[in-house]
PDB file with SEQRES, HELIX, SHEET and CRYST1 records, atoms N, CA, C and O in Angstrom:
SEQRES   1 A   68  UNK UNK UNK UNK UNK UNK UNK UNK UNK UNK UNK UNK UNK          
SEQRES   2 A   68  UNK UNK UNK UNK UNK UNK UNK UNK UNK UNK UNK UNK UNK          
SEQRES   3 A   68  UNK UNK UNK UNK UNK UNK UNK UNK UNK UNK UNK UNK UNK          
SEQRES   4 A   68  UNK UNK UNK UNK UNK UNK UNK UNK UNK UNK UNK UNK UNK          
SEQRES   5 A   68  UNK UNK UNK UNK UNK UNK UNK UNK UNK UNK UNK UNK UNK          
SEQRES   6 A   68  UNK UNK UNK                                                  
HELIX    1 AA1 UNK A   24  UNK A   32  1                                   9    
HELIX    2 AA2 UNK A   36  UNK A   48  1                                  13    
HELIX    3 AA3 UNK A   53  UNK A   64  1                                  12    
CRYST1    1.000    1.000    1.000  90.00  90.00  90.00 P 1           1          
ATOM      1  N   UNK A   1      45.514  -6.607  19.987  1.00  0.00           N  
ATOM      2  CA  UNK A   1      44.144  -6.449  20.445  1.00  0.00           C  
ATOM      3  C   UNK A   1      43.217  -6.422  19.234  1.00  0.00           C  
ATOM      4  O   UNK A   1      43.535  -5.791  18.226  1.00  0.00           O  
ATOM      5  N   UNK A   2      42.088  -7.092  19.322  1.00  0.00           N  
ATOM      6  CA  UNK A   2      41.124  -7.154  18.226  1.00  0.00           C  
ATOM      7  C   UNK A   2      40.205  -5.946  18.249  1.00  0.00           C  
ATOM      8  O   UNK A   2      39.889  -5.404  19.308  1.00  0.00           O  
ATOM      9  N   UNK A   3      39.788  -5.539  17.072  1.00  0.00           N  
ATOM     10  CA  UNK A   3      38.785  -4.482  16.946  1.00  0.00           C  
ATOM     11  C   UNK A   3      37.485  -5.051  16.415  1.00  0.00           C  
ATOM     12  O   UNK A   3      36.710  -4.349  15.766  1.00  0.00           O  
ATOM     13  N   UNK A   4      37.246  -6.332  16.694  1.00  0.00           N  
ATOM     14  CA  UNK A   4      36.026  -6.970  16.236  1.00  0.00           C  
ATOM     15  C   UNK A   4      34.862  -6.554  17.119  1.00  0.00           C  
ATOM     16  O   UNK A   4      34.999  -6.406  18.334  1.00  0.00           O  
ATOM     17  N   UNK A   5      33.735  -6.373  16.492  1.00  0.00           N  
ATOM     18  CA  UNK A   5      32.529  -6.012  17.228  1.00  0.00           C  
ATOM     19  C   UNK A   5      31.912  -7.264  17.838  1.00  0.00           C  
ATOM     20  O   UNK A   5      31.889  -8.321  17.206  1.00  0.00           O  
ATOM     21  N   UNK A   6      31.423  -7.148  19.040  1.00  0.00           N  
ATOM     22  CA  UNK A   6      30.798  -8.276  19.724  1.00  0.00           C  
ATOM     23  C   UNK A   6      29.307  -8.365  19.432  1.00  0.00           C  
ATOM     24  O   UNK A   6      28.615  -9.216  19.990  1.00  0.00           O  
ATOM     25  N   UNK A   7      28.807  -7.491  18.561  1.00  0.00           N  
ATOM     26  CA  UNK A   7      27.380  -7.498  18.276  1.00  0.00           C  
ATOM     27  C   UNK A   7      27.024  -8.678  17.371  1.00  0.00           C  
ATOM     28  O   UNK A   7      27.859  -9.189  16.624  1.00  0.00           O  
ATOM     29  N   UNK A   8      25.786  -9.086  17.462  1.00  0.00           N  
ATOM     30  CA  UNK A   8      25.293 -10.200  16.656  1.00  0.00           C  
ATOM     31  C   UNK A   8      25.182  -9.759  15.197  1.00  0.00           C  
ATOM     32  O   UNK A   8      25.011  -8.572  14.920  1.00  0.00           O  
ATOM     33  N   UNK A   9      25.278 -10.708  14.264  1.00  0.00           N  
ATOM     34  CA  UNK A   9      25.134 -10.343  12.852  1.00  0.00           C  
ATOM     35  C   UNK A   9      23.735  -9.808  12.564  1.00  0.00           C  
ATOM     36  O   UNK A   9      22.760 -10.204  13.202  1.00  0.00           O  
ATOM     37  N   UNK A  10      23.657  -8.916  11.610  1.00  0.00           N  
ATOM     38  CA  UNK A  10      22.400  -8.301  11.228  1.00  0.00           C  
ATOM     39  C   UNK A  10      21.502  -9.341  10.564  1.00  0.00           C  
ATOM     40  O   UNK A  10      21.959 -10.097   9.707  1.00  0.00           O  
ATOM     41  N   UNK A  11      20.224  -9.384  10.957  1.00  0.00           N  
ATOM     42  CA  UNK A  11      19.254 -10.314  10.368  1.00  0.00           C  
ATOM     43  C   UNK A  11      18.119  -9.533   9.739  1.00  0.00           C  
ATOM     44  O   UNK A  11      17.703  -8.491  10.245  1.00  0.00           O  
ATOM     45  N   UNK A  12      17.630 -10.049   8.639  1.00  0.00           N  
ATOM     46  CA  UNK A  12      16.479  -9.457   7.974  1.00  0.00           C  
ATOM     47  C   UNK A  12      15.221  -9.981   8.643  1.00  0.00           C  
ATOM     48  O   UNK A  12      14.957 -11.183   8.619  1.00  0.00           O  
ATOM     49  N   UNK A  13      14.451  -9.092   9.236  1.00  0.00           N  
ATOM     50  CA  UNK A  13      13.195  -9.458   9.877  1.00  0.00           C  
ATOM     51  C   UNK A  13      12.119  -8.458   9.491  1.00  0.00           C  
ATOM     52  O   UNK A  13      12.421  -7.322   9.124  1.00  0.00           O  
ATOM     53  N   UNK A  14      10.864  -8.880   9.573  1.00  0.00           N  
ATOM     54  CA  UNK A  14       9.748  -7.956   9.342  1.00  0.00           C  
ATOM     55  C   UNK A  14       9.512  -7.153  10.606  1.00  0.00           C  
ATOM     56  O   UNK A  14       9.633  -7.674  11.715  1.00  0.00           O  
ATOM     57  N   UNK A  15       9.178  -5.898  10.438  1.00  0.00           N  
ATOM     58  CA  UNK A  15       8.959  -5.014  11.575  1.00  0.00           C  
ATOM     59  C   UNK A  15       7.575  -5.251  12.183  1.00  0.00           C  
ATOM     60  O   UNK A  15       6.587  -5.414  11.467  1.00  0.00           O  
ATOM     61  N   UNK A  16       7.527  -5.265  13.499  1.00  0.00           N  
ATOM     62  CA  UNK A  16       6.236  -5.339  14.201  1.00  0.00           C  
ATOM     63  C   UNK A  16       5.705  -3.941  14.507  1.00  0.00           C  
ATOM     64  O   UNK A  16       4.495  -3.712  14.514  1.00  0.00           O  
ATOM     65  N   UNK A  17       6.622  -3.016  14.758  1.00  0.00           N  
ATOM     66  CA  UNK A  17       6.227  -1.681  15.209  1.00  0.00           C  
ATOM     67  C   UNK A  17       5.924  -0.721  14.068  1.00  0.00           C  
ATOM     68  O   UNK A  17       5.073   0.158  14.207  1.00  0.00           O  
ATOM     69  N   UNK A  18       6.612  -0.879  12.942  1.00  0.00           N  
ATOM     70  CA  UNK A  18       6.507   0.097  11.861  1.00  0.00           C  
ATOM     71  C   UNK A  18       5.899  -0.549  10.623  1.00  0.00           C  
ATOM     72  O   UNK A  18       6.360  -0.298   9.509  1.00  0.00           O  
ATOM     73  N   UNK A  19       4.885  -1.366  10.796  1.00  0.00           N  
ATOM     74  CA  UNK A  19       4.288  -2.043   9.651  1.00  0.00           C  
ATOM     75  C   UNK A  19       3.026  -1.355   9.194  1.00  0.00           C  
ATOM     76  O   UNK A  19       2.290  -0.782   9.998  1.00  0.00           O  
ATOM     77  N   UNK A  20       2.773  -1.413   7.881  1.00  0.00           N  
ATOM     78  CA  UNK A  20       1.513  -0.928   7.331  1.00  0.00           C  
ATOM     79  C   UNK A  20       0.657  -2.123   6.914  1.00  0.00           C  
ATOM     80  O   UNK A  20      -0.540  -2.175   7.197  1.00  0.00           O  
ATOM     81  N   UNK A  21       1.289  -3.078   6.237  1.00  0.00           N  
ATOM     82  CA  UNK A  21       0.578  -4.295   5.843  1.00  0.00           C  
ATOM     83  C   UNK A  21       1.236  -5.488   6.532  1.00  0.00           C  
ATOM     84  O   UNK A  21       0.663  -6.077   7.449  1.00  0.00           O  
ATOM     85  N   UNK A  22       2.436  -5.838   6.086  1.00  0.00           N  
ATOM     86  CA  UNK A  22       3.094  -7.014   6.655  1.00  0.00           C  
ATOM     87  C   UNK A  22       4.430  -6.713   7.307  1.00  0.00           C  
ATOM     88  O   UNK A  22       5.028  -7.603   7.911  1.00  0.00           O  
ATOM     89  N   UNK A  23       4.913  -5.482   7.203  1.00  0.00           N  
ATOM     90  CA  UNK A  23       6.186  -5.110   7.810  1.00  0.00           C  
ATOM     91  C   UNK A  23       7.392  -5.409   6.944  1.00  0.00           C  
ATOM     92  O   UNK A  23       8.527  -5.262   7.397  1.00  0.00           O  
ATOM     93  N   UNK A  24       7.166  -5.833   5.688  1.00  0.00           N  
ATOM     94  CA  UNK A  24       8.273  -6.199   4.810  1.00  0.00           C  
ATOM     95  C   UNK A  24       9.096  -4.970   4.430  1.00  0.00           C  
ATOM     96  O   UNK A  24      10.322  -5.004   4.533  1.00  0.00           O  
ATOM     97  N   UNK A  25       8.462  -3.904   3.999  1.00  0.00           N  
ATOM     98  CA  UNK A  25       9.187  -2.692   3.601  1.00  0.00           C  
ATOM     99  C   UNK A  25       9.957  -2.101   4.784  1.00  0.00           C  
ATOM    100  O   UNK A  25      11.097  -1.665   4.621  1.00  0.00           O  
ATOM    101  N   UNK A  26       9.360  -2.083   5.944  1.00  0.00           N  
ATOM    102  CA  UNK A  26      10.038  -1.552   7.132  1.00  0.00           C  
ATOM    103  C   UNK A  26      11.230  -2.430   7.501  1.00  0.00           C  
ATOM    104  O   UNK A  26      12.274  -1.915   7.903  1.00  0.00           O  
ATOM    105  N   UNK A  27      11.089  -3.735   7.371  1.00  0.00           N  
ATOM    106  CA  UNK A  27      12.191  -4.643   7.658  1.00  0.00           C  
ATOM    107  C   UNK A  27      13.338  -4.461   6.676  1.00  0.00           C  
ATOM    108  O   UNK A  27      14.503  -4.454   7.074  1.00  0.00           O  
ATOM    109  N   UNK A  28      13.015  -4.313   5.393  1.00  0.00           N  
ATOM    110  CA  UNK A  28      14.044  -4.065   4.384  1.00  0.00           C  
ATOM    111  C   UNK A  28      14.740  -2.723   4.628  1.00  0.00           C  
ATOM    112  O   UNK A  28      15.959  -2.620   4.491  1.00  0.00           O  
ATOM    113  N   UNK A  29      13.972  -1.706   4.986  1.00  0.00           N  
ATOM    114  CA  UNK A  29      14.553  -0.395   5.259  1.00  0.00           C  
ATOM    115  C   UNK A  29      15.512  -0.459   6.446  1.00  0.00           C  
ATOM    116  O   UNK A  29      16.596   0.122   6.400  1.00  0.00           O  
ATOM    117  N   UNK A  30      15.122  -1.153   7.496  1.00  0.00           N  
ATOM    118  CA  UNK A  30      15.992  -1.305   8.661  1.00  0.00           C  
ATOM    119  C   UNK A  30      17.273  -2.059   8.302  1.00  0.00           C  
ATOM    120  O   UNK A  30      18.366  -1.676   8.719  1.00  0.00           O  
ATOM    121  N   UNK A  31      17.129  -3.123   7.533  1.00  0.00           N  
ATOM    122  CA  UNK A  31      18.265  -3.971   7.181  1.00  0.00           C  
ATOM    123  C   UNK A  31      19.289  -3.212   6.331  1.00  0.00           C  
ATOM    124  O   UNK A  31      20.495  -3.323   6.552  1.00  0.00           O  
ATOM    125  N   UNK A  32      18.797  -2.442   5.360  1.00  0.00           N  
ATOM    126  CA  UNK A  32      19.695  -1.729   4.456  1.00  0.00           C  
ATOM    127  C   UNK A  32      20.005  -0.303   4.895  1.00  0.00           C  
ATOM    128  O   UNK A  32      20.767   0.392   4.222  1.00  0.00           O  
ATOM    129  N   UNK A  33      19.434   0.145   6.006  1.00  0.00           N  
ATOM    130  CA  UNK A  33      19.715   1.481   6.518  1.00  0.00           C  
ATOM    131  C   UNK A  33      19.085   2.589   5.701  1.00  0.00           C  
ATOM    132  O   UNK A  33      19.653   3.674   5.580  1.00  0.00           O  
ATOM    133  N   UNK A  34      17.913   2.324   5.136  1.00  0.00           N  
ATOM    134  CA  UNK A  34      17.203   3.309   4.318  1.00  0.00           C  
ATOM    135  C   UNK A  34      15.984   3.837   5.060  1.00  0.00           C  
ATOM    136  O   UNK A  34      15.545   3.267   6.059  1.00  0.00           O  
ATOM    137  N   UNK A  35      15.454   4.931   4.550  1.00  0.00           N  
ATOM    138  CA  UNK A  35      14.223   5.487   5.096  1.00  0.00           C  
ATOM    139  C   UNK A  35      13.056   4.603   4.663  1.00  0.00           C  
ATOM    140  O   UNK A  35      12.944   4.254   3.488  1.00  0.00           O  
ATOM    141  N   UNK A  36      12.200   4.246   5.593  1.00  0.00           N  
ATOM    142  CA  UNK A  36      11.084   3.336   5.300  1.00  0.00           C  
ATOM    143  C   UNK A  36      10.132   3.952   4.280  1.00  0.00           C  
ATOM    144  O   UNK A  36       9.561   3.228   3.464  1.00  0.00           O  
ATOM    145  N   UNK A  37       9.948   5.263   4.309  1.00  0.00           N  
ATOM    146  CA  UNK A  37       9.069   5.916   3.345  1.00  0.00           C  
ATOM    147  C   UNK A  37       9.614   5.771   1.928  1.00  0.00           C  
ATOM    148  O   UNK A  37       8.849   5.559   0.987  1.00  0.00           O  
ATOM    149  N   UNK A  38      10.922   5.884   1.771  1.00  0.00           N  
ATOM    150  CA  UNK A  38      11.547   5.725   0.465  1.00  0.00           C  
ATOM    151  C   UNK A  38      11.315   4.312  -0.073  1.00  0.00           C  
ATOM    152  O   UNK A  38      10.980   4.145  -1.246  1.00  0.00           O  
ATOM    153  N   UNK A  39      11.487   3.309   0.763  1.00  0.00           N  
ATOM    154  CA  UNK A  39      11.281   1.926   0.333  1.00  0.00           C  
ATOM    155  C   UNK A  39       9.832   1.712  -0.062  1.00  0.00           C  
ATOM    156  O   UNK A  39       9.559   1.085  -1.087  1.00  0.00           O  
ATOM    157  N   UNK A  40       8.905   2.214   0.723  1.00  0.00           N  
ATOM    158  CA  UNK A  40       7.476   2.053   0.406  1.00  0.00           C  
ATOM    159  C   UNK A  40       7.114   2.739  -0.905  1.00  0.00           C  
ATOM    160  O   UNK A  40       6.385   2.177  -1.723  1.00  0.00           O  
ATOM    161  N   UNK A  41       7.619   3.948  -1.107  1.00  0.00           N  
ATOM    162  CA  UNK A  41       7.336   4.683  -2.344  1.00  0.00           C  
ATOM    163  C   UNK A  41       7.913   3.936  -3.546  1.00  0.00           C  
ATOM    164  O   UNK A  41       7.254   3.833  -4.581  1.00  0.00           O  
ATOM    165  N   UNK A  42       9.131   3.416  -3.423  1.00  0.00           N  
ATOM    166  CA  UNK A  42       9.736   2.669  -4.523  1.00  0.00           C  
ATOM    167  C   UNK A  42       8.934   1.421  -4.869  1.00  0.00           C  
ATOM    168  O   UNK A  42       8.782   1.091  -6.045  1.00  0.00           O  
ATOM    169  N   UNK A  43       8.424   0.729  -3.864  1.00  0.00           N  
ATOM    170  CA  UNK A  43       7.615  -0.464  -4.116  1.00  0.00           C  
ATOM    171  C   UNK A  43       6.313  -0.087  -4.808  1.00  0.00           C  
ATOM    172  O   UNK A  43       5.909  -0.751  -5.762  1.00  0.00           O  
ATOM    173  N   UNK A  44       5.657   0.955  -4.348  1.00  0.00           N  
ATOM    174  CA  UNK A  44       4.381   1.371  -4.950  1.00  0.00           C  
ATOM    175  C   UNK A  44       4.604   1.852  -6.380  1.00  0.00           C  
ATOM    176  O   UNK A  44       3.868   1.455  -7.283  1.00  0.00           O  
ATOM    177  N   UNK A  45       5.597   2.691  -6.596  1.00  0.00           N  
ATOM    178  CA  UNK A  45       5.869   3.205  -7.940  1.00  0.00           C  
ATOM    179  C   UNK A  45       6.265   2.065  -8.872  1.00  0.00           C  
ATOM    180  O   UNK A  45       5.802   2.011 -10.011  1.00  0.00           O  
ATOM    181  N   UNK A  46       7.110   1.160  -8.405  1.00  0.00           N  
ATOM    182  CA  UNK A  46       7.493   0.017  -9.224  1.00  0.00           C  
ATOM    183  C   UNK A  46       6.316  -0.861  -9.584  1.00  0.00           C  
ATOM    184  O   UNK A  46       6.249  -1.377 -10.700  1.00  0.00           O  
ATOM    185  N   UNK A  47       5.398  -1.039  -8.671  1.00  0.00           N  
ATOM    186  CA  UNK A  47       4.208  -1.851  -8.934  1.00  0.00           C  
ATOM    187  C   UNK A  47       3.292  -1.158  -9.935  1.00  0.00           C  
ATOM    188  O   UNK A  47       2.768  -1.801 -10.844  1.00  0.00           O  
ATOM    189  N   UNK A  48       3.095   0.148  -9.777  1.00  0.00           N  
ATOM    190  CA  UNK A  48       2.217   0.900 -10.672  1.00  0.00           C  
ATOM    191  C   UNK A  48       2.798   0.983 -12.083  1.00  0.00           C  
ATOM    192  O   UNK A  48       2.048   0.955 -13.059  1.00  0.00           O  
ATOM    193  N   UNK A  49       4.101   1.084 -12.201  1.00  0.00           N  
ATOM    194  CA  UNK A  49       4.732   1.221 -13.512  1.00  0.00           C  
ATOM    195  C   UNK A  49       4.880  -0.107 -14.251  1.00  0.00           C  
ATOM    196  O   UNK A  49       5.594  -0.177 -15.251  1.00  0.00           O  
ATOM    197  N   UNK A  50       4.237  -1.126 -13.790  1.00  0.00           N  
ATOM    198  CA  UNK A  50       4.201  -2.362 -14.539  1.00  0.00           C  
ATOM    199  C   UNK A  50       5.084  -3.468 -14.012  1.00  0.00           C  
ATOM    200  O   UNK A  50       5.162  -4.532 -14.626  1.00  0.00           O  
ATOM    201  N   UNK A  51       5.737  -3.255 -12.916  1.00  0.00           N  
ATOM    202  CA  UNK A  51       6.553  -4.311 -12.347  1.00  0.00           C  
ATOM    203  C   UNK A  51       5.719  -5.072 -11.321  1.00  0.00           C  
ATOM    204  O   UNK A  51       6.058  -5.118 -10.138  1.00  0.00           O  
ATOM    205  N   UNK A  52       4.649  -5.652 -11.780  1.00  0.00           N  
ATOM    206  CA  UNK A  52       3.715  -6.337 -10.901  1.00  0.00           C  
ATOM    207  C   UNK A  52       4.332  -7.481 -10.119  1.00  0.00           C  
ATOM    208  O   UNK A  52       3.760  -7.956  -9.138  1.00  0.00           O  
ATOM    209  N   UNK A  53       5.504  -7.919 -10.559  1.00  0.00           N  
ATOM    210  CA  UNK A  53       6.171  -8.986  -9.824  1.00  0.00           C  
ATOM    211  C   UNK A  53       6.567  -8.536  -8.419  1.00  0.00           C  
ATOM    212  O   UNK A  53       6.849  -9.365  -7.553  1.00  0.00           O  
ATOM    213  N   UNK A  54       6.585  -7.227  -8.197  1.00  0.00           N  
ATOM    214  CA  UNK A  54       6.878  -6.729  -6.847  1.00  0.00           C  
ATOM    215  C   UNK A  54       5.797  -7.155  -5.857  1.00  0.00           C  
ATOM    216  O   UNK A  54       6.081  -7.344  -4.674  1.00  0.00           O  
ATOM    217  N   UNK A  55       4.574  -7.304  -6.328  1.00  0.00           N  
ATOM    218  CA  UNK A  55       3.502  -7.781  -5.448  1.00  0.00           C  
ATOM    219  C   UNK A  55       3.809  -9.216  -5.024  1.00  0.00           C  
ATOM    220  O   UNK A  55       3.650  -9.574  -3.856  1.00  0.00           O  
ATOM    221  N   UNK A  56       4.249 -10.034  -5.981  1.00  0.00           N  
ATOM    222  CA  UNK A  56       4.596 -11.423  -5.668  1.00  0.00           C  
ATOM    223  C   UNK A  56       5.792 -11.462  -4.723  1.00  0.00           C  
ATOM    224  O   UNK A  56       5.822 -12.262  -3.788  1.00  0.00           O  
ATOM    225  N   UNK A  57       6.787 -10.592  -4.966  1.00  0.00           N  
ATOM    226  CA  UNK A  57       7.967 -10.532  -4.103  1.00  0.00           C  
ATOM    227  C   UNK A  57       7.577 -10.097  -2.688  1.00  0.00           C  
ATOM    228  O   UNK A  57       8.108 -10.624  -1.711  1.00  0.00           O  
ATOM    229  N   UNK A  58       6.652  -9.138  -2.572  1.00  0.00           N  
ATOM    230  CA  UNK A  58       6.204  -8.685  -1.260  1.00  0.00           C  
ATOM    231  C   UNK A  58       5.514  -9.820  -0.509  1.00  0.00           C  
ATOM    232  O   UNK A  58       5.775 -10.040   0.674  1.00  0.00           O  
ATOM    233  N   UNK A  59       4.637 -10.534  -1.199  1.00  0.00           N  
ATOM    234  CA  UNK A  59       3.932 -11.658  -0.564  1.00  0.00           C  
ATOM    235  C   UNK A  59       4.925 -12.735  -0.145  1.00  0.00           C  
ATOM    236  O   UNK A  59       4.804 -13.306   0.940  1.00  0.00           O  
ATOM    237  N   UNK A  60       5.908 -13.016  -1.001  1.00  0.00           N  
ATOM    238  CA  UNK A  60       6.933 -14.005  -0.656  1.00  0.00           C  
ATOM    239  C   UNK A  60       7.725 -13.550   0.569  1.00  0.00           C  
ATOM    240  O   UNK A  60       8.020 -14.353   1.454  1.00  0.00           O  
ATOM    241  N   UNK A  61       8.065 -12.270   0.618  1.00  0.00           N  
ATOM    242  CA  UNK A  61       8.765 -11.735   1.784  1.00  0.00           C  
ATOM    243  C   UNK A  61       7.923 -11.837   3.040  1.00  0.00           C  
ATOM    244  O   UNK A  61       8.434 -12.141   4.118  1.00  0.00           O  
ATOM    245  N   UNK A  62       6.643 -11.584   2.899  1.00  0.00           N  
ATOM    246  CA  UNK A  62       5.718 -11.661   4.030  1.00  0.00           C  
ATOM    247  C   UNK A  62       5.691 -13.088   4.589  1.00  0.00           C  
ATOM    248  O   UNK A  62       5.618 -13.283   5.802  1.00  0.00           O  
ATOM    249  N   UNK A  63       5.751 -14.071   3.704  1.00  0.00           N  
ATOM    250  CA  UNK A  63       5.717 -15.463   4.130  1.00  0.00           C  
ATOM    251  C   UNK A  63       7.065 -15.932   4.653  1.00  0.00           C  
ATOM    252  O   UNK A  63       7.127 -16.631   5.665  1.00  0.00           O  
ATOM    253  N   UNK A  64       8.153 -15.554   3.972  1.00  0.00           N  
ATOM    254  CA  UNK A  64       9.464 -16.121   4.259  1.00  0.00           C  
ATOM    255  C   UNK A  64      10.278 -15.381   5.321  1.00  0.00           C  
ATOM    256  O   UNK A  64      11.065 -16.002   6.035  1.00  0.00           O  
ATOM    257  N   UNK A  65      10.099 -14.073   5.433  1.00  0.00           N  
ATOM    258  CA  UNK A  65      10.895 -13.282   6.392  1.00  0.00           C  
ATOM    259  C   UNK A  65      10.231 -13.368   7.771  1.00  0.00           C  
ATOM    260  O   UNK A  65       9.049 -13.052   7.909  1.00  0.00           O  
ATOM    261  N   UNK A  66      10.975 -13.788   8.776  1.00  0.00           N  
ATOM    262  CA  UNK A  66      10.384 -13.919  10.124  1.00  0.00           C  
ATOM    263  C   UNK A  66      10.122 -12.554  10.769  1.00  0.00           C  
ATOM    264  O   UNK A  66      10.790 -11.570  10.455  1.00  0.00           O  
ATOM    265  N   UNK A  67       9.148 -12.511  11.667  1.00  0.00           N  
ATOM    266  CA  UNK A  67       8.906 -11.285  12.441  1.00  0.00           C  
ATOM    267  C   UNK A  67      10.025 -11.100  13.451  1.00  0.00           C  
ATOM    268  O   UNK A  67      10.622 -12.068  13.920  1.00  0.00           O  
ATOM    269  N   UNK A  68      10.303  -9.835  13.782  1.00  0.00           N  
ATOM    270  CA  UNK A  68      11.353  -9.565  14.762  1.00  0.00           C  
ATOM    271  C   UNK A  68      10.908  -9.942  16.151  1.00  0.00           C  
ATOM    272  O   UNK A  68      11.667  -9.782  17.107  1.00  0.00           O  
TER     273      UNK A  68                                                      
END                                                                             
């Protein structure tokens, strides 16, 4: 007997319900099983501390990651 799960594979999508700007942080938090507040704080702190490329990554995620 198989113990395989019949559930569909996990997909990265932007959140419609838990979005502040584009839903990218909420989608990443859901996908990786993290708290959405932690992901948002990490993005803001990383951006403020000079990792401005996170803004570009967020915009790219907003464009490339489909809405749920």
